[in-house]
Structures are given as structure tokens and as C-alpha cells.
N, C-alpha and C positions, 0 to 999 in steps of 0.2 A: 896510648901511652901506658906502659907497664909500670905501675907504682911500686912494684916489689924490688926493682933494681935502683941502684944509686942514681943512674942517669935519669930514670923515669921520675924519681922523687925531685931531682933538680928541676926538670922541666915543669912539673906541677907547681913547685915553689915559685918559679919565674912567672908562670901564668897568674898565680895568686897575687904576686907583687904588682904585676902590671894592672890587674883588675882593681886592686886597692888604690893604686896611683890614679887610674882613670876616674874612679868614684870620688876621690878627694879633689881632683881637678874640677869635676862637674860641680861639686858642692861649693868650691871656692868661687867659681864663675857665677853661680846662682846667687850666692851671698853678696858678691860685688854688684850684681844687677839690682838686687833688692835695696841695697844701700844707696845706689845711684837714683833709683826711682823715689825713694823716701826723701833724698836731698832735693829732688825736683818737686816735692810736695804731693806726690801721688799716694793714695791710700793703699796700703798692703793689708790683705786679710779680708775677713768677712765684714760686710757692711753692718753698721749699727742697726739693730732690729727694732727701732721704735717708729711706729706709724702713728701719727698724731690723731687721726680719725679713730683708729681702733682703740687707742689708749683712752680717748674720751668716752667711747662706748663702754669699755670695761669699767671705767671709773664711775659712770652713771649707774651701771648695773650693780656695782659694789655698794654704792650709796643707797640703792633701793633694796639691798639685802638679798640679791639673787645669788644662788650658788654658782660655782664655776661651770657645772654642767648646764644649768639653765642659761647662763651667759653664752655658752658655745652654741646651744640650739637656737637662741634668739638672734645672735649676731653673725654666726657663721665663721667666727674667728676660731682658730685651732685651740685645742685645750692647752697646749704648751705655751702659746702666746698669752692666753688668758691668765694662766698661772704666773707667768713672768711679769705681766703688767700689774696684776694684783699684788705681787710681792713688792714691786717697785712703789706702788701707791701706798701700801702699808708701811714701807720703810720711810717714806717722806712724812707720813702721819706721826710715826713714833719718834721722829727726831725732835728734841726740844728746841724751842725758839732761842736764838742767840740774842742776848741783850747787850747793849753797849754801855 
């Protein structure tokens, strides 16, 4: 296709319009499928990253005053998980008690 001629430019614009339509059609079908799955109660996305056993190990290590690196070497839990669990533990500790 020669894009220097008016006919070539027209053909390229038609191809671009068809590609855009196809992409929008795919997105529309995907979104409809996601909404249908959500309506049926299926979970969409990454699973919740909380493992109760690992969380308990990190909590115990934090109570003993171990660093994140020491916790990783002792438990075998990844550094990112240890930091995420510690942040969650500290957040629950920092929250004031709600009185009625």
C-alpha cells in the first residue's frame, strides 16, 4: 500500500478503523464476561495474599523483636510477604480501641 497517494491513505485509514473496531469489540465482550462471572459470585483478580500460618509466624517473630531479614532466614517466607504481614500487624496495633 502506497501511503503517499490519496487511495493509499484511504486504505490505511480503513484498516485502522477496522482494527480499532475489533479491539473495542473484544474489550466489550471481555467486560461483559467479567460482569457475568462477578454476578455468578466468582472472584476476579489476584487472590487475597494472607496465609494464616505464615502470618502467625511473622507475628511471633515481630513479638520477639526479630528483624525482617532474620524472620526471612528462619521461616523461609519471602521478604515482601514478611514486610506486608508486619505492616498489617503494626496497623492493627496502632488503631485505637473503639469504645461504645
